[in-house]
C-alpha positions as CSV (number, residue, x, y, z in Angstrom):
1,M,0.0,0.0,0.0
2,W,2.7,2.5,1.0
3,E,4.6,1.6,-2.2
4,T,1.6,2.6,-4.2
5,V,1.2,5.9,-2.3
6,V,4.9,6.7,-2.8
7,L,4.8,5.9,-6.6
8,T,1.6,7.9,-7.0
9,G,3.2,10.9,-5.3
10,A,6.3,10.5,-7.4
11,A,4.2,10.4,-10.6
12,A,2.4,13.6,-9.5
13,T,5.7,15.3,-8.7
14,A,7.3,14.3,-11.9
15,A,4.2,15.5,-13.8
16,I,4.4,19.0,-12.3
17,T,8.2,19.1,-12.9
18,H,8.0,18.1,-16.5
19,T,5.1,20.4,-17.2
20,L,7.1,23.4,-16.1
21,I,9.5,22.9,-19.1
22,P,8.6,25.7,-21.5
23,D,7.9,23.5,-24.5
24,H,4.8,22.1,-22.7
25,W,3.0,25.5,-22.3
26,M,4.9,28.4,-23.9
27,P,3.8,27.6,-27.5
28,Y,0.1,27.6,-26.4
29,V,0.5,31.0,-24.7
30,L,2.3,32.5,-27.7
31,M,-0.3,31.1,-30.1
32,A,-3.2,32.3,-28.0
33,Q,-1.7,35.7,-27.6
34,A,-0.9,36.2,-31.3
35,K,-4.3,35.0,-32.5
36,R,-6.1,36.9,-29.7
37,W,-8.1,33.9,-28.6
38,P,-10.5,34.3,-25.8
39,M,-9.5,32.5,-22.6
40,N,-11.9,29.6,-23.0
41,K,-10.6,28.7,-26.4
42,S,-7.0,29.0,-25.3
43,L,-7.7,26.5,-22.5
44,R,-9.7,24.2,-24.8
45,V,-6.8,24.0,-27.3
46,T,-4.3,23.5,-24.5
47,G,-6.4,20.8,-23.0
48,F,-6.7,19.0,-26.3
49,G,-2.9,19.3,-26.8
50,A,-2.4,17.9,-23.2
51,I,-4.7,14.9,-24.1
52,V,-2.6,14.2,-27.3
53,H,0.6,14.5,-25.3
54,L,-0.7,12.1,-22.6
55,S,-2.0,9.6,-25.2
56,A,1.5,9.6,-26.9
57,T,3.1,9.0,-23.5
58,T,0.6,6.1,-22.7
59,L,1.3,4.6,-26.1
60,L,5.0,4.7,-25.3
61,G,4.4,3.0,-22.0
62,I,2.3,0.2,-23.6
63,L,5.0,-0.2,-26.3
64,A,7.7,-0.5,-23.6
65,A,5.6,-3.2,-21.8
66,V,5.0,-5.2,-25.0
67,V,8.3,-4.9,-26.9
68,G,10.7,-3.9,-24.2
69,S,12.5,-0.8,-23.1
70,E,15.1,-0.8,-25.8
71,L,12.7,-0.5,-28.7
72,S,10.6,2.0,-26.7
73,K,13.6,4.2,-26.3
74,R,14.1,4.2,-30.1
75,Y,10.5,5.2,-30.5
76,S,10.8,7.9,-27.9
77,A,13.9,9.3,-29.7
78,W,12.1,9.2,-33.1
79,A,9.0,10.9,-31.6
80,E,11.2,13.7,-30.1
81,L,12.9,14.2,-33.5
82,V,9.5,14.4,-35.2
83,G,8.0,16.6,-32.5
84,G,10.9,19.0,-32.7
85,V,10.8,19.2,-36.5
86,L,7.0,19.8,-36.4
87,L,7.4,22.6,-33.9
88,I,10.1,24.3,-36.1
89,S,8.0,23.8,-39.2
90,F,4.9,25.2,-37.6
91,G,6.8,28.1,-36.0
92,L,8.4,29.1,-39.3
93,Y,5.0,28.8,-41.1
94,F,3.4,31.0,-38.4
95,A,6.2,33.5,-38.6
96,W,5.9,33.6,-42.4
97,R,2.1,34.2,-42.2
98,G,2.8,37.1,-39.7
99,W,5.4,38.6,-42.0
100,R,3.1,38.4,-45.0
101,T,0.3,40.0,-43.0
102,F,2.6,42.8,-41.8
103,Q,3.9,43.4,-45.3
104,R,0.4,43.9,-46.6
105,G,-0.1,46.5,-44.0
106,R,-3.3,45.0,-42.7
107,H,-4.5,44.2,-39.2
108,H,-4.1,40.6,-38.1
109,H,-7.8,40.4,-37.1
110,D,-9.1,41.4,-40.5
111,H,-6.8,39.0,-42.2
112,L,-8.1,36.1,-40.2
113,H,-11.7,36.9,-41.1
114,E,-11.0,36.0,-44.7
115,E,-10.8,32.4,-43.7
116,H,-13.8,30.1,-43.0
117,P,-14.4,30.0,-39.2
118,H,-14.9,26.2,-39.1
119,A,-11.7,25.7,-41.0
120,L,-9.9,28.0,-38.6
121,E,-11.3,26.1,-35.6
122,R,-10.1,22.8,-37.0
123,S,-6.7,24.2,-37.9
124,D,-6.3,25.7,-34.4
125,F,-7.0,22.4,-32.7
126,A,-4.7,20.6,-35.2
127,L,-1.9,23.0,-34.2
128,G,-2.7,22.2,-30.6
129,A,-2.3,18.5,-31.3
130,I,1.0,19.1,-33.1
131,L,2.3,21.0,-30.1
132,G,1.4,18.2,-27.8
133,S,2.5,15.3,-30.0
134,R,5.8,14.5,-28.2
135,P,5.6,11.7,-25.6
136,C,7.3,12.0,-22.2
137,A,9.9,9.3,-21.7
138,E,10.4,10.5,-18.1
139,A,7.2,8.8,-17.1
140,L,8.4,5.3,-18.1
141,P,10.4,4.4,-15.0
142,I,7.5,5.3,-12.7
143,F,5.0,3.3,-14.9
144,F,7.4,0.3,-14.9
145,A,7.7,0.4,-11.1
146,A,4.0,0.7,-10.6
147,S,3.3,-2.2,-13.0
148,M,5.4,-4.5,-10.8
149,L,2.9,-3.8,-7.9
150,G,-0.2,-4.7,-9.8
151,V,-3.1,-3.1,-11.7
152,F,-4.3,-0.8,-8.9
153,S,-0.8,0.8,-8.6
154,S,-0.5,1.2,-12.3
155,L,-3.9,2.9,-12.6
156,A,-3.1,5.1,-9.6
157,A,0.3,6.2,-11.0
158,V,-1.1,6.8,-14.5
159,G,-4.1,8.6,-13.1
160,A,-2.0,10.9,-11.0
161,W,0.3,11.6,-14.0
162,V,-2.6,12.4,-16.3
163,L,-4.6,14.6,-13.8
164,V,-1.6,16.6,-12.6
165,T,-0.2,17.1,-16.2
166,V,-3.6,18.4,-17.5
167,V,-4.3,20.6,-14.5
168,S,-0.7,22.0,-14.5
169,M,-0.7,22.8,-18.3
170,L,-4.1,24.5,-18.0
171,G,-3.0,26.4,-14.9
172,I,0.2,27.6,-16.3
173,V,-1.4,28.8,-19.6
174,W,-4.2,30.5,-17.7
175,L,-1.8,32.3,-15.3
176,S,0.5,33.3,-18.2
177,L,-2.3,34.7,-20.3
178,K,-3.9,36.5,-17.3
179,S,-0.6,38.1,-16.6
180,L,0.1,39.1,-20.2
181,R,-3.4,40.7,-20.6
182,H,-2.7,43.2,-17.9
183,F,-0.1,44.8,-20.2
184,R,-0.4,46.5,-23.5
185,L,2.5,45.2,-25.6
186,D,2.7,47.4,-28.7
187,F,5.4,45.3,-30.2
188,F,3.4,42.2,-29.8
189,E,0.3,43.9,-31.2
190,K,2.2,44.7,-34.4
191,Y,4.5,41.6,-34.8
192,G,2.5,39.0,-32.7
193,E,2.4,36.2,-35.3
194,L,5.9,36.8,-36.5
195,S,7.6,36.9,-33.1
196,S,5.4,34.0,-31.8
197,G,6.3,31.8,-34.8
198,L,10.1,32.5,-34.3
199,L,9.9,31.7,-30.6
200,I,8.0,28.4,-31.2
201,A,10.6,27.4,-33.8
202,L,13.3,28.3,-31.3
203,V,11.6,25.9,-28.7
204,G,11.6,23.2,-31.4
205,G,15.2,23.8,-32.1
206,T,16.1,23.6,-28.4
207,I,14.3,20.3,-28.2
208,L,16.4,18.9,-31.0
209,L,19.7,20.3,-29.7
210,L,19.3,19.5,-26.0
211,G,16.9,16.5,-26.3
212,I,14.6,17.8,-23.6
């Protein structure tokens, strides 16, 4: 029983720690700020990205249990590479769109209204999924240890990881956006998409270089 409590606590602590890494929340904040999303949409897209992220991590855990840790490490490395490349690609595309809008001398809000709202909604959630597509290999040791103690321990550890990750991501994004909206950032008003895209691409490049 105590082992389960300790592992569940470890899973929750690890979830908070890994969620604090900027690649888990900063792209959502930048995207929401640049696109001027209302808070509820910002949190919905973040929540969707968190679910995709957790699904990828769970898949990695299942893969490790079925085929062994060595192959799962290869999958994790491949997923990190793909996730980093996707972030860079999305960031550069976002920056290019911002530059094109700025060059036309038109307000970002007017530009967005040229596109169909349903298509925009789908593309926004697709971007949220891309941002959350990388699995977290850090969860594997905890999941392995919990699986040795039985089904209940496994469910408790996974449940703690899922709940704390989702709540942490939503909380950090909410706090960040609340803080930013108290300030009028003229530079961001003018170059929001461009600067956000470049920063998101920088996050992707950092993932590839440092393997975080």
